[in-house]
C-alpha positions as CSV (number, residue, x, y, z in Angstrom):
1,M,0.0,0.0,0.0
2,L,2.8,2.4,0.9
3,P,5.2,4.3,-1.4
4,E,8.8,4.4,-0.4
5,A,8.4,7.6,1.6
6,F,5.1,7.4,3.6
7,G,3.2,10.6,2.9
8,L,-0.4,10.8,1.6
9,V,-1.8,7.5,0.4
10,E,-4.9,7.0,-1.7
11,T,-6.1,3.5,-0.9
12,A,-7.9,1.1,-3.2
13,Y,-11.0,1.3,-0.9
14,F,-14.0,3.2,-2.1
15,K,-15.2,5.8,0.4
16,S,-18.1,5.3,2.8
17,S,-21.2,7.6,2.7
18,D,-21.1,10.7,4.9
19,S,-24.8,11.4,4.6
20,V,-25.8,10.6,8.2
21,L,-22.9,12.5,9.8
22,K,-23.4,15.5,7.4
23,K,-27.1,15.7,8.2
24,G,-26.4,15.7,11.9
25,F,-23.6,18.3,11.6
26,K,-25.9,20.6,9.5
27,A,-28.7,20.3,12.1
28,F,-26.2,21.3,14.8
29,L,-24.9,24.3,12.8
30,E,-28.5,25.5,12.3
31,K,-29.0,25.8,16.1
32,P,-29.0,29.2,17.8
33,E,-25.5,30.4,18.8
34,V,-26.3,30.3,22.5
35,Y,-27.1,26.5,22.1
36,K,-23.9,25.8,20.2
37,R,-21.8,27.6,22.8
38,D,-22.9,25.0,25.4
39,Y,-20.8,22.5,23.5
40,L,-17.5,24.4,23.3
41,Q,-14.4,22.3,24.0
42,A,-14.1,23.9,27.5
43,H,-17.2,21.9,28.5
44,Y,-15.5,18.5,27.8
45,K,-12.9,16.8,30.0
46,G,-10.5,15.1,27.7
47,A,-8.7,15.4,24.3
48,F,-10.2,17.7,21.7
49,D,-14.0,17.0,21.9
50,G,-16.4,19.8,21.3
51,Y,-17.3,22.8,19.1
52,S,-15.0,25.5,17.6
53,Y,-16.4,28.4,15.7
54,L,-15.0,30.7,13.0
55,G,-12.9,33.4,14.7
56,Q,-12.5,31.7,18.0
57,K,-9.2,32.5,19.7
58,D,-9.0,29.6,22.2
59,S,-9.8,26.6,20.0
60,L,-7.5,23.6,20.4
61,N,-7.8,22.6,16.7
62,Q,-8.0,25.7,14.6
63,Y,-6.6,29.2,14.3
64,D,-8.8,32.3,14.8
65,T,-8.0,33.1,11.1
66,D,-9.2,29.8,9.8
67,L,-12.5,30.1,7.9
68,L,-14.4,27.2,9.4
69,H,-16.6,25.8,12.1
70,S,-15.8,22.4,13.5
71,F,-17.1,19.8,16.0
72,V,-14.9,17.0,17.3
73,L,-16.6,13.7,18.3
74,S,-14.8,10.8,19.9
75,E,-15.1,7.6,21.8
76,F,-13.7,9.5,24.9
77,S,-17.0,11.1,25.8
78,K,-20.4,9.6,26.3
79,K,-22.8,9.8,23.4
80,E,-25.2,11.7,25.7
81,D,-22.6,14.4,26.2
82,F,-22.8,15.3,22.5
83,P,-25.7,17.2,20.8
84,K,-28.7,15.1,19.9
85,A,-28.2,15.9,16.2
86,F,-25.1,13.6,16.3
87,H,-26.7,10.7,18.1
88,P,-28.0,8.8,14.9
89,F,-24.4,8.8,13.6
90,L,-22.9,7.7,16.9
91,T,-25.5,5.0,17.3
92,Q,-25.8,3.7,13.8
93,E,-22.5,4.3,12.1
94,W,-19.6,4.9,14.5
95,D,-18.7,1.3,15.3
96,H,-18.8,0.2,11.6
97,L,-16.7,3.1,10.4
98,I,-14.1,2.7,13.1
99,T,-13.8,-1.0,12.3
100,R,-13.1,0.0,8.6
101,I,-10.6,2.7,9.6
102,R,-8.8,0.3,11.9
103,Q,-8.4,-2.2,9.1
104,V,-6.8,0.5,6.9
105,E,-4.5,1.5,9.8
106,W,-3.5,-2.1,10.4
107,E,-2.5,-2.5,6.8
108,I,-0.4,0.7,7.0
109,M,1.3,-0.6,10.2
110,D,2.0,-3.9,8.6
111,D,3.7,-2.1,5.7
112,L,5.7,0.2,8.0
113,K,7.1,-2.7,10.0
114,I,7.9,-0.5,13.0
115,P,8.7,-2.8,16.0
116,G,6.1,-2.5,18.7
117,L,3.8,0.0,16.9
118,R,0.9,-2.4,16.5
119,Q,1.1,-3.4,20.2
120,F,1.2,0.3,21.2
121,Y,-1.8,1.0,19.0
122,E,-3.9,-1.8,20.4
123,A,-3.2,-0.8,24.0
124,N,-3.4,3.0,23.8
125,I,-5.1,4.4,20.7
126,G,-8.7,5.6,20.3
127,H,-10.4,7.6,17.6
128,M,-12.0,10.9,17.1
129,V,-13.5,12.7,14.0
130,S,-13.2,16.4,13.2
131,C,-16.4,17.5,11.4
132,N,-15.4,20.6,9.4
133,Y,-17.7,23.2,7.8
134,Y,-16.3,25.9,5.6
135,P,-19.0,28.5,4.8
136,P,-19.1,30.6,1.7
137,V,-17.2,33.9,2.0
138,N,-17.3,37.2,0.2
139,E,-15.1,37.4,-2.8
140,S,-13.4,40.4,-1.2
141,V,-11.8,38.2,1.4
142,S,-8.1,38.4,0.7
143,S,-7.1,35.0,2.2
144,E,-6.2,32.2,-0.2
145,L,-6.6,29.6,2.6
146,R,-9.7,28.2,4.3
147,L,-7.5,26.3,6.7
148,S,-3.9,27.1,7.5
149,K,-1.0,24.7,6.9
150,H,-0.6,22.4,9.8
151,V,0.1,18.8,10.9
152,D,-2.5,16.6,12.7
153,V,-2.3,15.3,16.3
154,S,-2.9,11.8,15.1
155,L,-0.9,8.7,14.5
156,F,-2.8,8.4,11.2
157,T,-5.4,10.6,9.7
158,V,-8.1,8.8,7.6
159,F,-10.6,10.4,5.3
160,V,-13.0,7.5,5.2
161,F,-15.5,9.6,3.2
162,G,-13.0,10.6,0.6
163,V,-11.7,14.2,0.1
164,P,-13.5,17.1,-1.5
165,E,-11.7,19.6,-3.7
166,G,-9.5,22.1,-2.0
167,F,-7.2,19.8,0.0
168,A,-3.5,20.5,-0.5
169,H,-0.4,18.8,1.1
170,H,3.3,19.1,0.9
171,N,5.6,16.4,-0.2
172,A,9.1,15.5,1.3
173,L,10.7,18.2,-0.8
174,G,8.2,20.8,0.5
175,Q,6.4,21.1,-2.8
176,K,2.6,21.7,-2.6
177,Q,0.4,19.0,-4.2
178,V,-3.2,20.0,-4.8
179,L,-5.9,17.3,-4.9
180,K,-9.0,17.2,-7.0
181,T,-12.0,15.4,-5.4
182,V,-11.0,11.9,-4.3
183,D,-13.6,9.1,-4.0
184,N,-11.3,6.6,-2.3
185,I,-10.2,6.4,1.4
186,I,-7.2,8.6,2.0
187,V,-4.7,8.1,4.8
188,F,-1.6,10.0,5.9
189,P,0.8,10.2,8.9
190,G,0.2,12.6,11.8
191,Y,2.5,14.1,14.4
192,L,2.2,11.1,16.8
193,L,4.0,8.9,14.2
194,E,6.7,11.5,13.9
195,Y,6.9,11.8,17.7
196,L,7.1,8.0,18.3
197,T,9.7,7.4,15.6
198,K,11.8,10.5,16.6
199,G,11.4,12.0,13.1
200,A,12.0,8.9,11.0
201,Y,8.5,9.4,9.6
202,K,7.3,13.0,9.2
203,A,3.8,14.2,9.8
204,L,2.2,15.4,6.6
205,G,1.8,19.2,6.3
206,H,-1.5,20.1,4.7
207,Q,-4.0,22.9,4.3
208,V,-7.3,23.7,2.6
209,D,-7.2,26.1,-0.3
210,F,-10.1,28.1,-1.9
211,T,-11.4,26.7,-5.1
212,N,-14.6,28.7,-5.2
213,K,-15.3,31.2,-2.4
214,S,-19.0,31.2,-3.0
215,L,-19.3,27.5,-2.3
216,E,-19.6,25.8,1.1
217,R,-17.4,22.8,1.9
218,F,-17.8,19.9,4.4
219,S,-15.1,17.4,5.3
220,F,-14.6,14.8,8.0
221,A,-11.2,13.7,9.2
222,F,-10.8,10.7,11.5
223,F,-7.8,10.7,13.8
224,S,-6.1,7.9,15.8
225,I,-4.8,9.5,19.0
226,P,-3.8,8.4,22.5
227,K,-6.7,7.8,24.9
228,P,-6.8,10.6,27.5
229,F,-5.3,10.2,30.9
230,Q,-3.0,7.3,30.0
231,H,0.6,6.6,31.0
232,L,2.3,5.5,27.7
233,E,5.6,3.9,26.8
234,F,7.2,3.3,23.5
235,H,10.8,1.9,23.1
236,G,11.6,3.0,26.6
237,R,10.2,6.5,26.2
238,Q,7.6,7.3,28.9
239,F,5.0,10.0,28.7
240,T,1.3,10.7,29.4
241,S,-1.4,11.4,26.9
242,E,-1.8,15.0,28.2
243,A,2.0,15.6,27.9
244,Y,1.8,14.5,24.3
245,Y,-1.2,16.7,23.6
246,Q,0.7,19.7,25.0
247,N,3.8,18.8,23.0
248,Y,1.7,18.8,19.9
249,L,-0.1,22.1,20.7
250,S,3.3,23.8,21.3
251,L,3.9,23.5,17.6
252,F,1.5,26.3,17.0
């Protein structure tokens, strides 16, 4: 599955449907602002769960200059702690999708052949999804980016619903590669893989460019990350989940 240098990989697996999750996310976004603010990340106890809005200065997963609203769902909070609009997705589809994602990640790990990585993954890794909504903007907006260049907190990032137009990433030479719409599952390395391998594998830098400012855009990125409040060890290196999260956030 992997090229010589592990960067972005388009798998041979056709994407799953995002219809249930997109419907729930749209329903949440249509709620009054006072309702949505009850689900900010500050109301959750672990990891990155919760709502972030366009222009927010204290979000854990986007800059205040990024032109999107997001909601992070994960297995680390109870279903009842999330807005009711997301409950059909969490009840009907979460388990099936995570099973599919784990199968893709197992194949990646088999190809990487990093000693102990599969065992670390099975003992310590859980999953979250970042639901991202990019609203239309006025043509006079000067920014060429909807989402700034960054690396993800994940071991792997998986776009199980494929990738809509606008996604751009940077190869090992720092050259930008712009994707058209992709209908297969996409996977790439996040910062946790770089952290565990001490830089032997680099996290993929990526961003979202404008293709048409008058169009809205939805995307859903699934992340494999350390379960909160865990003491972790990999090749003699000991750290906690929260220490890793802080290490990641210090990049920005």
